C-alpha positions in Angstrom: -62.8 80.7 53.5 -61.5 81.1 50.2 -59.3 79.2 47.6 -56.4 81.6 48.0 -56.2 80.6 51.5 -56.4 76.8 50.5 -53.5 77.5 48.0 -51.3 79.5 50.4 -51.3 76.4 52.7 -50.7 73.8 50.1 -47.8 75.8 48.5 -46.3 76.3 52.0 -46.0 72.8 52.4 -44.7 72.3 48.8 -42.4 74.9 49.1 -40.5 73.6 52.3 -42.5 76.3 54.4 -40.7 79.1 52.5 -43.1 81.9 52.1 -41.0 83.8 49.8 -41.2 81.0 47.4 -45.0 80.8 48.1 -45.4 84.4 47.2 -43.6 83.9 44.0 -45.8 80.9 43.0 -48.9 82.5 43.9 -47.8 86.0 42.4 -48.5 87.8 45.6 -46.4 89.4 48.6 -45.1 87.5 51.7 -47.3 89.5 54.0 -50.3 88.5 51.9 -49.4 84.8 52.1 -48.9 85.0 56.1 -52.1 86.8 56.3 -54.2 84.6 54.2 -52.7 81.4 56.3 -53.6 83.2 59.4 -57.1 83.9 58.4 -57.7 80.3 57.8 -56.3 79.4 61.0 -58.5 82.0 62.9 -61.6 80.5 60.7 -60.8 77.2 61.7 -59.8 77.9 65.3 -56.5 75.7 65.2 -53.0 76.4 64.0 -52.0 74.6 61.0 -48.2 75.4 61.1 -45.5 75.3 63.7 -43.7 78.6 64.0 -40.3 79.7 65.2 -40.8 83.5 65.6 -42.4 84.5 61.9 -41.1 81.3 60.2 -43.0 78.4 59.4 -41.3 75.2 60.3 -43.7 72.4 59.8 -47.3 71.1 60.2 -49.2 70.8 63.6 -51.0 67.7 64.1 -54.1 69.5 63.3 -52.3 70.8 60.2 -51.4 67.1 59.1 -55.2 66.1 59.3 -56.2 69.4 57.4 -53.7 69.0 54.4 -55.3 66.1 52.6 -58.8 68.0 52.8 -57.0 71.2 51.4 -55.7 69.1 48.5 -59.2 67.4 47.8 -60.9 70.8 47.8 -58.4 72.2 45.5 -58.4 69.2 43.2 -62.3 69.5 43.1 -62.2 73.0 42.2 -59.9 72.1 39.3 -62.2 69.4 38.2 -64.9 71.8 38.4 -63.1 74.1 36.0 -62.3 71.3 33.8 -65.6 70.0 33.6 -67.1 73.3 32.5 -64.7 73.7 29.7 -65.3 70.1 28.5 -68.9 71.1 27.9 -68.0 74.8 26.6 -65.1 74.1 24.5 -64.6 70.2 24.1 -61.9 70.5 21.4 -59.9 73.2 23.0 -57.5 73.1 25.9 -54.3 71.8 27.2 -52.8 68.4 27.9 -49.7 67.8 29.9 -47.8 64.5 29.5 -45.0 63.4 32.0 -42.8 60.5 30.8 -39.3 59.2 31.1 -37.1 59.5 28.2 -37.5 56.2 26.6 -41.2 56.7 26.6 -41.1 60.1 25.2 -38.3 59.3 22.7 -39.5 56.0 21.5 -43.2 55.1 22.4 -45.1 58.2 22.4 -44.1 60.0 19.1 -46.8 58.2 16.9 -49.2 58.7 19.7 -48.5 62.6 19.7 -48.6 62.8 15.9 -52.0 61.0 16.0 -53.5 63.1 18.6 -52.5 66.4 17.4 -54.2 65.3 14.1 -57.4 64.6 15.9 -57.1 67.7 18.3 -55.4 70.4 16.6 -56.6 73.0 18.9 -55.3 71.2 22.1 -52.0 72.6 23.4 -49.8 69.6 24.2 -46.8 69.6 26.8 -44.5 66.9 27.2 -42.3 67.0 30.4 -39.5 64.3 30.8 -38.1 63.3 34.0 -37.2 60.2 36.1 -39.9 57.7 37.1 -40.1 59.3 40.5 -40.2 62.9 39.0 -43.3 61.8 36.7 -44.8 60.6 39.9 -44.2 63.8 41.5 -45.7 65.8 38.5 -48.9 64.0 38.7 -49.3 64.2 42.4 -48.7 68.0 42.4 -51.1 68.3 39.7 -48.4 69.5 37.1 -49.1 66.6 34.7 -52.4 65.2 33.7 -51.0 61.9 32.4 -47.6 60.2 33.4 -46.1 57.4 31.3 -43.0 55.4 33.0 -42.0 51.6 33.7 -41.1 52.0 37.4 -42.3 53.9 40.6 -45.7 54.8 39.4 -47.5 51.8 41.0 -45.9 52.7 44.5 -48.4 55.5 45.0 -51.9 54.8 46.3 -52.9 58.3 45.3 -52.3 57.3 41.6 -54.5 55.1 39.2 -51.9 53.0 37.2 -53.0 51.0 34.1 -50.7 48.6 32.3 -49.7 49.6 28.7 -47.5 47.1 27.3 -44.7 44.8 28.1 -41.1 45.2 26.9 -37.8 43.4 27.2 -34.1 44.4 27.0 -31.6 43.9 24.4 -27.8 44.2 24.3 -26.1 46.5 21.9 -22.3 46.2 21.1 -19.6 47.8 18.8 -19.4 46.0 15.4 -16.9 43.0 15.5 -17.4 42.5 19.2 -16.6 38.8 20.2 -20.1 38.5 21.8 -21.6 38.8 18.2 -19.8 35.4 17.1 -21.0 33.4 20.1 -23.1 30.1 19.2 -26.4 29.8 21.1 -28.2 32.3 23.1 -26.2 34.8 25.1 -25.7 33.8 28.7 -25.4 36.2 31.8 -21.8 34.6 32.3 -20.9 35.7 28.9 -22.2 39.1 29.4 -20.5 39.7 32.8 -17.1 39.1 31.1 -17.2 42.8 29.6 -17.7 46.2 31.0 -21.4 47.0 31.0 -23.2 50.4 30.3 -26.7 50.6 31.1 -29.5 52.5 33.0 -29.3 54.3 36.3 -30.9 52.7 39.1 -34.6 53.4 39.1 -34.6 53.9 35.5 -36.3 51.6 32.5 -36.1 48.3 34.1 -32.6 48.5 35.7 -34.0 46.4 38.9 -34.6 43.5 36.6 -31.1 43.7 35.3 -29.5 43.7 38.8 -31.8 41.2 40.0 -30.7 38.7 37.3 -27.0 38.9 37.9 -27.8 38.7 41.8 -29.7 35.5 41.2 -26.5 34.0 39.2 -24.1 35.1 41.9 -22.5 37.6 39.5 -21.1 40.9 40.0 -21.4 42.8 36.6 -18.9 45.7 36.1 -21.2 48.5 35.3 -18.7 51.2 34.2 -21.3 53.9 33.1 -24.9 54.4 33.8 -27.1 57.0 32.3 -30.7 58.1 32.1 -31.5 57.3 28.5 -30.7 54.8 25.9 -29.2 57.3 23.3 -26.6 58.1 25.9 -25.7 54.5 26.4 -25.4 53.8 22.8 -23.3 56.7 22.3 -20.7 55.5 24.7 -21.0 51.7 23.4 -19.9 53.1 19.9 -16.9 54.7 21.5 -16.0 51.1 22.8 -16.3 51.6 26.5 -18.5 48.6 27.1 -21.4 46.6 26.2 -24.9 48.3 26.4 -28.1 46.8 27.9 -31.1 49.0 26.7 -34.8 48.7 26.5 -35.7 46.9 23.1 -38.0 49.5 22.1 -35.0 52.0 22.1 -33.3 49.8 19.3 -33.8 51.7 15.7 -32.2 49.1 13.2 -31.7 52.0 10.9 -30.2 54.8 13.2 -28.2 52.0 15.0 -26.9 50.4 12.1 -23.1 51.1 13.4 -24.2 48.6 16.4 -24.6 45.1 16.6 -27.5 43.7 18.9 -28.3 40.7 20.7 -31.7 39.6 22.2 -31.8 39.6 26.0 -35.4 38.8 26.6 -34.2 35.3 28.0 -31.9 36.8 30.5 -34.0 39.8 32.2 -37.6 39.7 33.6 -40.1 41.6 31.3 -40.9 45.0 32.3 -44.4 46.6 32.1 -44.8 50.1 31.1 -47.7 52.0 33.0 -49.9 54.9 32.5 -50.9 56.8 35.4 -53.6 59.4 36.5 -54.0 61.1 39.9 -56.9 59.5 41.6 -59.9 61.8 41.7 -59.0 63.8 38.9 -61.7 64.9 36.1 -60.3 64.0 32.7 -61.5 66.0 29.9 -62.7 64.0 26.8 -59.6 64.5 24.7 -57.5 63.2 27.6 -59.4 59.8 27.2 -58.8 59.9 23.4 -55.0 60.5 24.1 -55.0 57.3 26.5 -56.9 55.3 23.8 -54.6 56.2 21.1 -51.6 55.1 23.2 -53.4 51.7 24.4 -56.5 51.0 22.3 -57.6 48.7 25.2 -57.7 51.5 27.6 -61.1 52.8 26.4 -62.8 55.9 28.3 -65.2 53.1 29.8 -62.2 51.0 31.1 -60.1 54.1 32.4 -63.4 55.6 34.2 -63.9 52.2 35.8 -60.3 52.2 37.2 -60.7 55.8 38.5 -63.8 54.6 40.4 -61.9 51.9 42.1 -60.9 52.7 46.0 -57.5 50.9 45.9 -54.5 51.4 43.7 -54.8 49.5 40.6 -51.5 47.6 39.6 -52.4 45.0 37.3 -50.0 43.2 34.8 -50.8 42.1 31.2 
C-alpha cells in the first residue's frame, strides 16, 4: 500500500470516476491510475469501485466505507509534512485562504497587510467563491482557512468559529424619495421599489427573504448579484434600491449614493472562520487567525479543533 494508490482512489471520486482527469491531476497516465487502483483492491481483497467494462461508475459498499479512511490517511500524511516544516522552517511556507467577495474585499485587506508584515516569507493565496465553494475548497484541502457568512456551519467535517456580527444597509441614488422619510425605514416602504441585492446563499440573503416573508410582503427583486460592488453599480444607474452588507458601504468611495441603516429590518449575520477538522495548522496560520479575530487565540482554536462535534456558536 502506498500514498499514490490512496491518491488515485480519492481523485477518482473527486473527478467523477473519470480516470483521464485523475491522470492529469496526478501527472501520470490513465493506465497508471488504473494499475494503482487495482493493486490496492488486490491488497485489500475487495473491489472499491463499481465497473462497467473498463470504466468506473461508482463506489461499491466496501468502497463507501474505505473512502473516509483514505481521506484520513491522506490528511494525516499532509499533517505530518506540515508538522515537519513547522519545526524546520517556521517562518516560511504557503497559506491559502478561501473567502466570499465581501470578506475578501472589505474584511480581509487589513488582515492580509498586517500578516504580510509579520511573515514576509509566507506566500499568501486568496481564493474567492460562493459560500458553498469556500466550504468545498476546505473539504478538499485546497484551502487552509475559509471565511464566509453562510454554509460553513452546515458541514460536520469543518470546525467553524464566529468572527463578528454585521447587519445590512440600504443604498439609494441621490435624491431618492426614501432618503426624505421621517423616522426609521420600514419594510413596507422598501417593498414599494425595485430591489437589487445578493444572490440566494450569499451574504445574509436568507435573512432578507425571511424578513419580507414574515411581513407577508413580496419584494420586487429585479437583479441579484454575488457582490456589493455590482449591486452599487446598478443602484447608481437607477435600476433599483440596493440592500448590501454594512461592511461594504464606504462613505468615501460611495459618496454618489445615499444610504439608510437597515439593522432594525433584518436579523444580524455572523461571519465565520472555518478549518477542516483534523488539520495540522502551522504556527503562522494561527497568527493569521488571531490577526483577523483577536479573541481567536491559538489556545482557543486548538480547543475547538479537538472538539468532536461541529462548533456553531454565536457571539
